[in-house]
N, C-alpha and C positions, 0 to 999 in steps of 0.2 A: 195961371191955371195949369194943373198937371198935364204934361203931354200925354195924349192918348185918352184923355178923359171922355171925349164925346163917343169914342168907340166902346168904351166900357159901359156907358149909359145905354147904348143900343143892346149890348150883351145882357145887361140887367133886365131890360124890358122883355127880350126874347126868352130868357131863362124863366122869368116869372110866368109867362104864358105857357111855357113848356111844362112847368110844374102843374098847372091847371089841366093840361092835356093828360098828364099822368093820372091825376085824380079822377077826371071824367072817365078815363079808361077803366080804372079800378072800380068805379061806381057802376059801369056797364058790364061788369063781370069778367073783364079781360084778365087772364092770369099773367103774373109778372113775367114769367119766362116767355110767354107768347108775345107779350107787348114788346119786349126787348128784341126778340127775333124779327118781328115785322119792322120795328124801327131800324134795325140793322139792314134789312133788305131794302128799305127805302133810302136809308142814309148813304150807303156805299155807292150806289149808282149816281146819286146826286152829287157826291164829292167828285167822282170821276168826271161827270159832265162839267162841273165847275172848273176843274183843272184843265180839261180839254178846251173849253171856251176861252179861258183866260191865258192858256198857254204856259201855265206855271207849275204843272205837275212834273216833277223830276226827282230821281233818287238822291239821297244825301243824308247828312246828319239829322236834319229836321224830321225826315221820315222815320228814322230809327227811334228818335225820342217820341215821336207820335205813336209808334208801336208799343212802347213802354207805357205811355199814357193810356192807351186803349185798354190795357189790362185793368188798371185802377178805375177807369170809367165804367167798365163792365161791372166790377164789384160794387161800385157806388150806385149805379142806376138800378141794378137788380135789388139791392137792399132797400133803396128808396121806393121802388114800386111795391115791394112786399110790405113795407111799413105803411104805405097809403091804404093798403087793403084793410088794415086793422085800425088805423089812426086817422085823426082829423087833419086835413090839409093845413089848417091854421096852426097846428102844432108841429107836424112833421116837416113842412117846408122851411120854417125858421131854423129848426135844428139842422137840417140838411145844409142850409146856406151858411151855417157857422163854419163851413169849410174854409172860409177866408182867413180865419184865425190860424189854421194849420199852415196855409200858404204863406201868410205874412211872417210867421215865426221862422219858417224854412228860408224865406228870402233874406231875412235879417241875419240869421245864423250862418247860412251857407254862402249866400251871394254878397253879404256885407252891405246890404242896403241900409241907409240910415233910418233911425226911428225919431222923427221930428216931433215937436209938441203938437202940431196940427194932426199928424198921423195918429199919434197916441190918443188925442182927443176924439178923432174920427172913429177909431176902433172901439173906444170906450162907449161912445154914443151908439154905435152899431150894436154892440153887445147889449146895451140897455134896451134898445129897440126890440131886439130878439126876445129878451126876457119879458118885456111888456106884452108883446104879441103872443108869446107862448103862454104866459100866465093868464091871459084873457080868457082862454078856453080850457086851460088845464083843470080848473076847479070843477068844470062841468063834465069832465070825462071820468067815469068810474075807474078806480084802481083795480083792474083785472089783469089776469095773466096775459090776455091778448094785448092789452094796452102796454104792458111792460115789454112784451116782445117787439111791439111796434117801435117803442123808444130805443131799444137796443139796436134794431135794424137801422133806424135813422142815424144813430151815432156812428155806426160802422160806415154807412153811406157818406156821412160828413167827413170822416177821416180819410177815406179813400179818394174822395173828390178833391180834398185839400192837396194831397200829393199829386194828383193828376194836373191840377192847375199850376202847381209849381213846375212840373215838367213842361207845361206850355211855355213858361218863361224861359226855361233852359233851351227849349227848341227854338224859340224866337231869337235867342242870342246867336244861333248858328248862322243866321242870315238867310235861312231857307224861306220858302213861301208858305202861306197858310194852307194851300192845296196839298203840298207835299206832306206837311205835318199831319193834317186831318186824314189824308189818304192812308198814312201809316197807322193812325188810330183805328180807322175803319177796317184795315187789313187784319187787325187783332180782334176787334170787337165783333165783326161779322161771323167768323168761324166759332168763336166762343159762344155767342148768343144762339147760333143755329145748333151747335152740338149739344148745348145744355138743354134746349127745348126738345131736341130729338130724344135725349136720354130720359126726360121726364114723361113725354107723351108717347114714346115708342113710335115716333113718326113726326111729320111736320103738319101742324094744324094751326089755322088762323081764322078767326071769325071776322065778320064784316066790321064789327065794332073795333077790333084790333087794327084793321087797316085804316080806319078813319082817325082814331086817336093816336096811334103810334106813327102813322104817316104825318100827322100834324106836328107831333113832337120832333120827328126827324127833320122836317123843314125848318122849324124854329131853332133846333140845335145847330144846324148847318150855318145859319146866319149868325147865331150867337158865337160859335167857335171861330168863325172867320174874323168877326169883330174883336173877340178876345185876343186872338193872335196878333192882329194889327195893333191893338192897344199896347200889348206887352212888347212889341217891337219898338215902341216909341217911349215907353215909360217904365216905371218900377212896379214890380208885382205886389209889394207891400201896400201900395196905394190902389192900383187898378183892379186887382182881384177882389178886395173887399167891396169896391163899388159894383163890380159885375155880379157878385154873389148876393147883392141885396135885392134880388128878384122877389124875395118874400114880401117886399113892399107892394109890388104889383099884384102878387097872389092874394095878399090880405085885402087890398083895395077892391079887387074884382069879387072876392068872396063876400065882402060886405055889400057891394052894389048889385050883384047879379045872382049870387048863390044862396041868398037868404041867411047867411051867417049872422049871429047876433051883433048888434052895434053897441059898443061900450066906450066909455071915456078912456079906459085903459088902452083900447085899440087905437083910438085917436092919438093918445099920447105916444104910443109906439111908433105910429107913422110920422109924427112930428119929430121924434128923436132920430128916426131914420133919415129924414130930410136934412136935419142938422148935421148928421154924420157925413152925408154926401157933400155938404158944403165944406166941412173941415178937410175931408179927403181930397177935394178938388184943389185946395190950396197946397196940399202936400206937405 
């Protein structure tokens, strides 16, 4: 089994649940910029507390790479939140999680990671799973200007998150701690999210719904990012990032079970392909 596989699975679970927190926030009327601002306000102190309790928060190369990742994460999450305002979570989340393809390509081309038969099969199965889950609802969504804007924003979010996850691998190779890298990310993300919200609202505003849903997302992201960093410190990004980014499996399953989204054979097939992809990627 690929080293770091178990950490990547925890990341996958947390990111899938975080996607749902974003969707519930959008459904509750929380504006994307306010959601990110509150998430940043909750996330940064949590990271500092984590670093203090573990005694692992220290300056270094990992923190600098984390600052670079923070910029891409902000672009990704802002566009993701905006796309959910107009689009279905069953469509937007799979597109967003295609970011693993960007990370895998960068890891192979820049870091020289090998592309084995199992990895290639896993990526192909994962892409098929995304296509099945995406197509399951695409036919039911009218082709409107708002729907097209949602898809464009989801693609932008996907590309930016793919670069951010690649930077996680680079940061993990420095030998730094998760707390240092994530603190660097928070140091960029917090002022960007706050300044952007201030510019739009001409002040700082946050509803009760924003605190509930964005606070939940912040907690899930902290656990997910610590687990992602730990997994990448042990294994290769071209395997572990695709596993971690398959949180759309969790999102789709919860959408079917609890959110009243339609049940189709295509969705079942998509989930089956996703499980097969996890098996192939685990073998590496």
